[in-house]
C-alpha positions in Angstrom: -104.8 113.0 152.8 -103.0 116.2 152.0 -104.7 119.5 151.9 -104.1 119.7 148.2 -105.8 116.4 147.6 -108.7 117.5 149.8 -109.0 120.7 147.8 -108.9 118.8 144.5 -111.8 116.6 145.6 -113.7 119.6 146.7 -113.3 121.2 143.2 -114.0 118.1 141.2 -117.3 118.4 139.4 -117.2 115.0 137.6 -119.5 113.2 140.1 -122.2 115.9 139.4 -121.7 116.0 135.7 -124.7 115.5 133.4 -124.7 112.9 130.6 -122.9 114.2 127.5 -125.9 113.5 125.3 -128.2 115.4 127.6 -125.8 118.4 127.7 -125.6 118.3 123.8 -129.4 118.3 123.6 -129.7 121.2 126.1 -127.2 123.3 124.1 -128.7 122.5 120.8 -132.2 123.2 122.0 -131.3 126.7 123.1 -130.1 127.7 119.7 -133.3 128.1 117.8 -135.1 131.4 117.4 -138.6 130.6 116.2 -142.0 130.4 117.7 -141.9 130.8 121.4 -138.2 131.7 121.7 -138.6 134.5 119.0 -141.6 136.0 120.7 -139.8 135.9 124.1 -136.8 137.7 122.5 -139.0 140.4 121.1 -140.8 140.9 124.4 -137.5 141.0 126.3 -136.2 143.6 123.8 -139.2 145.8 124.5 -138.8 145.4 128.2 -135.1 146.3 128.1 -135.7 149.3 125.8 -138.4 150.7 128.1 -136.1 150.2 131.1 -133.2 152.0 129.4 -135.6 154.7 128.3 -137.0 155.5 131.7 -133.7 154.6 133.5 -135.1 151.8 135.6 -132.6 149.2 136.7 -135.3 146.8 138.0 -137.0 146.7 134.6 -133.6 146.1 132.8 -132.8 143.2 135.1 -136.2 141.7 134.4 -135.5 141.8 130.7 -132.1 140.1 131.1 -133.9 137.3 133.0 -136.4 136.8 130.2 -133.9 137.1 127.4 -132.9 133.8 125.5 -129.8 135.3 123.9 -127.4 133.2 125.9 -128.4 130.0 124.0 -126.7 130.5 120.6 -123.6 131.9 122.2 -123.1 128.8 124.3 -123.9 126.8 121.1 -121.1 128.5 119.2 -118.5 127.9 121.9 -119.7 124.3 122.3 -119.7 123.7 118.6 -116.1 124.8 118.1 -115.0 122.9 121.2 -116.4 119.6 119.9 -115.6 120.4 116.3 -119.3 120.2 115.5 -119.1 122.8 112.8 -122.7 122.3 111.6 -123.9 123.1 115.1 -121.6 126.1 115.2 -123.0 127.5 111.9 -126.6 126.9 113.0 -125.9 128.8 116.3 -124.0 131.6 114.5 -126.7 132.3 112.0 -129.4 132.1 114.6 -127.5 134.6 116.7 -127.1 137.0 113.8 -130.9 136.7 113.2 -131.5 137.4 116.9 -129.3 140.5 116.8 -131.1 141.8 113.7 -134.5 141.3 115.4 -133.2 143.0 118.5 -131.7 146.0 116.7 -134.8 146.6 114.6 -137.2 146.2 117.6 -135.2 148.4 119.9 -134.5 151.0 117.1 -138.3 151.0 116.3 -139.2 151.7 120.0 -136.6 154.4 120.4 -137.7 156.0 117.1 -141.3 156.5 118.3 -140.8 157.1 122.1 -141.2 160.7 123.2 -138.4 160.3 125.8 -135.2 160.7 123.8 -132.7 161.7 126.5 -129.8 159.3 127.2 -129.9 158.4 130.9 -127.2 156.8 133.0 -128.3 153.2 132.2 -127.8 153.9 128.5 -124.5 155.7 129.0 -123.2 152.8 131.1 -123.3 150.5 128.0 -121.3 152.7 125.8 -117.9 152.6 127.5 -116.7 149.0 127.8 -113.3 148.0 129.2 -111.2 145.1 130.4 -113.5 144.6 133.4 -116.3 143.7 131.0 -114.0 141.1 129.5 -113.5 139.5 132.9 -117.2 139.6 133.7 -118.1 137.9 130.4 -115.4 135.3 130.8 -116.4 134.4 134.3 -120.1 134.5 133.4 -119.5 132.1 130.5 -117.6 129.7 132.7 -120.4 129.7 135.3 -123.0 129.2 132.6 -121.4 126.2 130.9 -120.4 124.6 134.2 -124.1 125.0 135.3 -125.3 123.3 132.1 -122.8 120.5 132.6 -124.2 119.8 136.1 -127.2 117.8 137.1 -127.8 120.5 139.8 -128.3 123.6 137.7 -130.0 125.7 140.3 -130.5 129.4 139.4 -127.0 130.0 137.8 -128.2 130.6 134.3 -130.5 133.6 135.2 -127.6 135.0 137.3 -125.2 134.7 134.4 -127.8 136.4 132.1 -127.9 139.4 134.5 -124.1 139.5 135.1 -123.1 139.4 131.4 -125.9 141.8 130.3 -126.4 140.8 126.7 -129.8 142.5 126.3 -129.0 146.1 127.4 -126.1 146.8 125.0 -128.1 145.4 122.1 -130.9 147.8 123.0 -128.5 150.6 123.5 -127.1 149.9 120.0 -130.7 150.2 118.8 -131.0 153.6 120.5 -127.8 154.7 118.7 -129.3 153.5 115.4 -132.6 155.2 115.9 -131.0 158.5 116.9 -128.1 158.3 114.5 -125.7 158.5 117.5 -122.9 156.4 116.1 -120.8 156.8 119.2 -123.5 155.1 121.3 -124.0 152.5 118.6 -120.4 151.5 118.3 -119.7 151.6 122.0 -122.7 149.4 122.8 -122.0 147.0 119.9 -118.5 146.6 121.1 -119.7 145.7 124.6 -122.1 143.2 123.0 -119.1 141.8 121.0 -117.0 141.4 124.2 -119.8 139.5 125.9 -120.4 137.3 122.9 -116.7 136.4 122.3 -115.8 135.7 125.9 -118.9 133.8 126.9 -118.3 131.6 123.8 -114.5 131.4 124.6 -115.3 130.4 128.2 -117.7 127.7 126.9 -115.0 126.4 124.6 -112.3 126.2 127.3 -114.7 124.5 129.8 -115.9 121.9 127.3 -112.3 121.1 126.4 -111.2 120.9 130.0 -114.1 118.6 131.0 -113.2 116.2 128.1 -116.5 116.4 126.2 -116.5 113.9 123.3 -115.8 115.2 119.8 -119.1 115.1 117.9 -117.7 115.1 114.3 -114.4 114.1 113.0 -112.2 116.9 111.7 -108.8 116.8 110.2 -105.8 118.6 111.8 -106.0 121.5 109.4 -109.6 122.2 110.3 -108.9 122.0 114.0 -105.8 124.2 113.8 -107.7 126.8 111.7 -110.6 126.9 114.1 -108.3 127.4 117.1 -106.4 130.1 115.3 -109.5 132.0 114.4 -110.8 131.8 118.0 -107.5 133.1 119.4 -107.3 135.9 116.8 -110.8 137.1 117.5 -110.3 137.0 121.3 -107.1 139.0 121.1 -108.5 141.6 118.7 -111.5 142.0 120.9 -109.4 142.4 124.1 -106.9 145.0 122.9 -109.3 148.0 122.9 -110.8 146.8 126.2 -107.4 146.9 127.8 -106.8 150.4 126.6 -110.2 151.6 127.8 -109.6 149.8 131.1 -106.4 151.7 131.5 -108.2 155.0 130.9 -110.8 154.0 133.5 -108.1 153.4 136.1 -106.4 156.7 135.3 -109.7 158.5 135.5 -110.6 157.0 138.9 -107.1 157.6 140.3 -107.4 161.3 139.2 -110.8 161.7 140.8 -109.6 160.1 144.1 -106.4 162.2 144.2 -108.3 165.4 143.3 -110.9 164.8 146.0 -108.2 164.2 148.6 -106.5 167.4 147.5 -109.8 169.4 147.8 -110.6 167.9 151.2 -107.2 168.5 152.7 -105.9 171.6 151.0 -108.8 173.8 149.8 -109.3 175.7 153.1 -108.5 179.4 152.8 -109.0 181.5 155.9 -111.9 184.1 155.4 -113.2 182.2 152.4 -115.9 179.6 151.8 -115.6 176.9 149.1 -118.8 177.2 147.2 -118.3 174.7 144.5 -115.6 172.3 143.1 -115.4 170.7 139.7 -113.2 167.8 138.8 -112.7 167.0 135.1 -110.7 163.8 134.8 -110.9 163.8 131.0 -108.9 167.0 130.7 -107.3 166.7 134.1 -108.7 169.9 135.4 -109.7 171.0 138.9 -111.8 174.1 139.5 -112.4 175.7 143.0 -115.0 178.4 143.3 -114.8 180.5 146.5 -116.9 183.1 148.2 -115.5 185.6 150.8 -112.5 187.8 150.9 -110.5 188.4 147.8 -108.1 185.5 147.2 -104.5 186.6 146.9 -102.0 185.3 144.4 -100.0 183.9 147.3 -102.9 181.6 148.2 -103.3 180.5 144.6 -99.6 179.7 144.3 -99.7 177.8 147.6 -102.6 175.6 146.3 -100.8 175.1 143.0 -97.7 173.9 144.8 -99.6 171.6 147.2 -101.4 169.7 144.4 -98.0 168.1 143.4 -98.0 166.3 146.7 -101.1 164.4 145.6 -99.7 163.3 142.2 -101.5 166.1 140.4 -98.4 168.1 139.1 -99.7 168.0 135.5 -103.3 168.9 136.5 -104.7 172.3 135.7 -105.9 174.1 138.8 -108.3 177.1 138.5 -109.1 179.1 141.6 -112.1 181.3 140.9 -113.7 184.0 143.0 -117.4 183.5 143.0 -117.9 186.7 144.9 -115.9 188.9 147.2 -117.3 190.6 150.3 -114.9 193.5 149.6 -117.1 194.3 146.6 -119.8 195.3 149.0 -119.5 198.0 151.6 -119.9 196.8 155.1 -122.2 199.8 155.6 -124.5 198.7 152.6 -127.6 198.3 154.7 -127.1 201.2 157.0 -125.5 204.7 157.3 -124.5 207.4 154.9 -123.0 205.1 152.2 -126.4 203.5 151.7 -128.1 206.9 151.6 -125.6 207.9 148.8 -126.5 204.7 146.9 -130.2 205.6 147.2 -129.6 209.1 146.0 -127.7 207.8 142.9 -130.6 205.5 142.1 -133.0 208.4 142.4 -131.0 210.4 140.0 -130.5 207.6 137.4 -134.0 206.1 137.5 -136.0 209.1 138.3 -137.9 207.3 141.0 -139.0 208.9 144.3 -137.5 206.4 146.6 -137.4 206.8 150.4 -134.0 206.3 151.8 -135.1 204.0 154.6 -137.7 202.1 152.6 -137.3 198.4 153.6 -138.9 197.2 150.5 -136.4 199.1 148.3 -133.6 197.7 150.5 -134.8 194.1 150.0 -135.1 194.5 146.3 -131.6 195.9 146.1 -130.2 193.0 148.1 -132.2 190.4 146.1 -131.0 191.8 142.8 -127.3 191.8 143.9 -127.6 188.3 145.3 -129.3 187.1 142.1 -126.5 188.5 140.0 -123.9 186.5 141.9 -126.0 183.4 142.5 -126.7 183.0 138.8 -123.0 182.5 138.2 -122.8 179.7 140.7 -126.2 178.1 140.2 -127.3 178.6 136.6 -130.8 177.2 137.1 -131.8 180.1 139.4 -134.2 182.5 137.6 -134.7 185.2 140.2 -134.0 185.9 143.9 -135.8 188.1 146.4 -134.4 188.9 149.9 -136.0 190.8 152.7 -135.3 191.4 156.4 -138.4 190.3 158.5 -139.3 190.1 162.1 -141.2 187.0 163.4 -143.2 187.3 166.6 -143.6 184.1 168.7 -146.5 183.1 171.0 -144.8 184.7 174.0 -144.4 187.9 172.1 -140.7 187.3 171.6 -139.3 188.9 168.4 -136.6 187.4 166.2 -135.2 188.9 163.0 -134.5 186.8 159.9 -133.3 187.5 156.4 -135.9 185.7 154.2 -134.7 184.7 150.8 -137.0 183.3 148.1 -135.2 181.6 145.2 -137.1 181.0 141.9 -135.5 178.1 140.0 -136.1 176.5 136.6 -135.0 173.2 138.2 -136.3 173.3 141.8 -135.2 169.7 142.6 -131.6 170.5 141.6 -131.6 173.8 143.5 -133.0 172.0 146.6 -130.1 169.5 146.4 -127.7 172.4 146.4 -129.5 174.1 149.3 -126.6 173.4 151.7 -124.1 175.2 149.4 -126.6 178.1 148.9 -127.2 178.5 152.6 -123.5 178.5 153.4 -122.9 181.1 150.7 -125.7 183.3 151.8 -124.5 183.3 155.5 -121.2 184.6 154.3 -122.7 187.0 151.8 -125.3 188.7 154.0 -123.3 188.1 157.2 -126.1 186.5 159.0 -126.8 183.1 160.5 -130.5 183.8 160.8 -131.8 182.8 157.4 -135.0 181.3 156.0 -134.6 180.1 152.5 -137.6 179.1 150.3 -137.2 177.5 146.8 -140.0 177.7 144.3 -140.5 176.9 140.7 -139.8 180.0 138.6 -143.0 181.6 137.5 -141.5 184.1 135.0 
């Protein structure tokens, strides 16, 4: 036996195939949306809507497992494949009814929910591409092959999760409730992709497995049905190919930009505080702290980006702060005394030249002014030099910085960047940084 013959026998599913009459009854039984099926659909819509609303992947997966939306799509593909046009019409109108119920239910939920922000799970359903076509096609193939087998296992629930019919329907409901037509159209297009290619995969599989024709149809009817299926599939695919190309371009730009930043962004005497990569407009922004960046360094970076395939990218090198803006004698000596004298004259306050509290306020105010540009959520900043005494009487000096933030969690995630910036800014490795919620 040749290896090809052995492989053919391995792939042959005919010994495991269910009786054609049983398959027909299974497909026809999954089409109806009334009674139990209708209530299950409504409950699944609510579960998926809540999951999208609170950005819970686990809840969304649960809704996809419960959802009965797959039935009429398989019915449409099966009906065209066997030229059972009555079954196709029944499946088609039941599917339209299910979509209407799903849209109204999800739109009703999103209209009354107090949480209206679009999280990542909602956004993920608004930008379909060619990869969604592949997923729907493979999912449809797996689904109809599983139905055709006596050993169905847990394939159908897996297909329901992979092809994700419920989330885009609920996302379209969100777009309808909030009048966000970009969300509505993007999600509905993803739902259309899944519908068309699950149905197409069903049609292809049924034809390849030689299912018997249920109703006699003349050649004109067959030819017309096949043409319509091909036309709808092509029309559905064209935008997905374009969006898939955009996705590839976007990911390539991000990867090249990150490689450029990692390998080329070092400037002696400066610290890269922040980088921003905008693949949509092909922009790269580098924000530095430290010494003033010369035009020579900026030109060097601009030339080096071409090596990474970024010749057409817009590179912006921005100075977050420059240590040359602050006298190296700011905290000591005659220059600081002069600064204090000027403050006395301008503000009319009786300040003591060596008052540490005044020094800390001056430092905190200056740090806040610069920090606000880099981290917009920061509301205030206080800095003070303090001495800590240990159990043994040993003393150690620290610069203590308290940062008040309108978004403490976000500021905490940026603590590494803030710490690195502060070490350069105050020229000290001995720092203690505390982040608190802004109180004023």
